[in-house]
C-alpha positions in Angstrom: 89.5 70.9 77.0 92.3 73.3 76.5 93.4 75.4 79.4 92.4 78.6 77.6 88.8 77.6 77.9 89.1 77.3 81.6 90.3 80.8 82.1 87.9 83.5 83.0 87.7 86.5 80.6 88.8 89.9 81.8 85.2 91.0 81.5 84.0 88.1 83.8 86.6 88.8 86.3 85.7 92.5 86.4 82.1 91.7 87.0 83.1 89.8 90.1 85.4 92.5 91.4 84.8 95.1 94.0 86.4 98.5 93.5 87.7 100.0 96.8 88.7 103.6 97.0 91.4 104.4 99.5 90.4 107.4 101.6 93.8 109.2 101.2 94.9 111.5 98.5 98.1 110.3 96.8 101.2 111.8 95.2 103.5 110.3 92.6 107.1 111.5 93.2 109.9 111.1 90.7 113.4 111.3 92.3 116.9 111.3 91.2 118.9 108.4 92.6 121.1 110.7 94.7 117.9 112.2 96.3 116.7 108.7 97.1 120.0 107.8 98.7 119.8 110.9 100.9 116.2 110.0 102.0 117.4 106.5 103.0 119.9 108.0 105.4 117.1 109.4 107.5 114.6 106.7 108.6 112.2 109.3 109.9 111.5 110.2 106.3 110.3 106.7 105.4 106.7 106.0 104.6 104.7 105.0 107.7 104.4 101.2 108.0 100.6 101.4 108.2 100.2 103.6 105.1 99.8 102.5 101.5 102.9 103.2 99.5 104.8 101.9 96.5 108.4 102.2 95.4 109.9 101.5 91.9 113.6 102.0 91.3 114.9 101.6 87.8 118.0 102.9 85.9 116.3 106.2 85.2 114.7 107.3 88.5 113.1 106.3 91.7 109.3 106.6 91.7 107.3 106.8 95.0 103.6 106.6 95.5 102.8 108.2 98.8 99.8 109.4 100.6 99.6 113.1 101.5 100.8 112.7 105.1 104.0 110.9 104.0 104.7 113.3 101.1 104.4 116.3 103.4 106.8 114.7 105.8 109.6 114.3 103.3 109.0 117.0 100.7 111.5 119.4 102.3 114.3 117.0 101.6 113.5 116.5 97.9 112.8 120.0 96.5 113.9 119.0 93.0 111.5 116.1 92.8 108.9 115.9 90.1 105.5 115.7 91.7 102.1 114.9 90.5 99.4 115.0 93.2 95.7 114.8 93.6 95.3 111.1 92.9 92.8 108.7 94.4 93.8 105.0 94.5 91.3 102.4 93.3 91.9 98.8 94.1 90.2 95.9 92.3 89.6 93.5 95.1 89.8 90.3 93.2 92.9 88.1 93.1 94.3 87.8 89.6 96.4 84.9 88.6 99.4 85.6 86.3 97.7 83.8 83.4 94.9 86.4 83.2 95.2 88.3 79.9 93.8 91.8 79.3 92.3 92.7 82.7 93.9 96.1 82.9 93.4 96.7 79.2 89.7 96.0 79.6 89.4 98.3 82.7 91.4 101.2 81.2 89.5 100.9 77.9 86.2 101.5 79.8 87.7 104.5 81.5 89.4 105.8 78.3 86.0 105.7 76.5 84.8 108.1 79.3 87.9 110.3 78.7 89.4 109.4 82.1 93.2 109.2 82.3 94.6 106.5 84.6 97.8 105.3 86.1 98.0 101.6 86.4 99.8 99.8 89.3 100.0 96.1 89.7 100.8 94.3 93.0 101.4 90.6 93.2 97.8 89.6 93.0 95.7 92.8 92.6 95.6 95.7 90.2 95.2 99.3 91.2 94.5 102.5 89.4 95.4 106.1 90.1 92.6 108.5 89.1 92.7 112.3 89.6 90.3 113.4 92.3 88.3 115.5 89.9 87.6 112.4 87.8 86.7 110.1 90.6 83.0 110.5 90.5 82.8 109.9 86.8 85.2 106.9 87.0 83.1 105.3 89.7 79.9 105.9 87.8 81.4 104.3 84.6 83.0 101.4 86.5 79.8 100.8 88.5 78.1 99.3 85.5 80.9 96.7 85.1 81.7 95.5 88.7 80.1 93.7 91.6 80.4 96.5 94.1 81.8 100.0 94.7 83.3 100.5 98.2 
């Protein structure tokens, strides 16, 4: 039997997944490289070690995902940052191997059909979505039909 037949489909994986909603409100912050360098000089402005956060630095910008507490701590140092707030973080609590094809495509299609915009984030073994607070109830209602549990 070919290995493709042994793989679970994105739909089957989603049916086994639990969707966890982080209690915090999150912000996406786009920084210039020089603003990021200035933040690094002051360790007191770093995200708290017990908080959820994400960092992506590429050749164009530095992007931070921070909860409201950490954003309020550092915002005075990065007044020129581009900021989008009011997000809730949904985590699909199922470990995904790197051979899984189409999981996020399947999930975001379900939400797109309900006119819900998403921001996708992938960690090493789990996928996450950013959903605006005002769309959270609808997103959970729509996803609830496709997952094992909403937490």
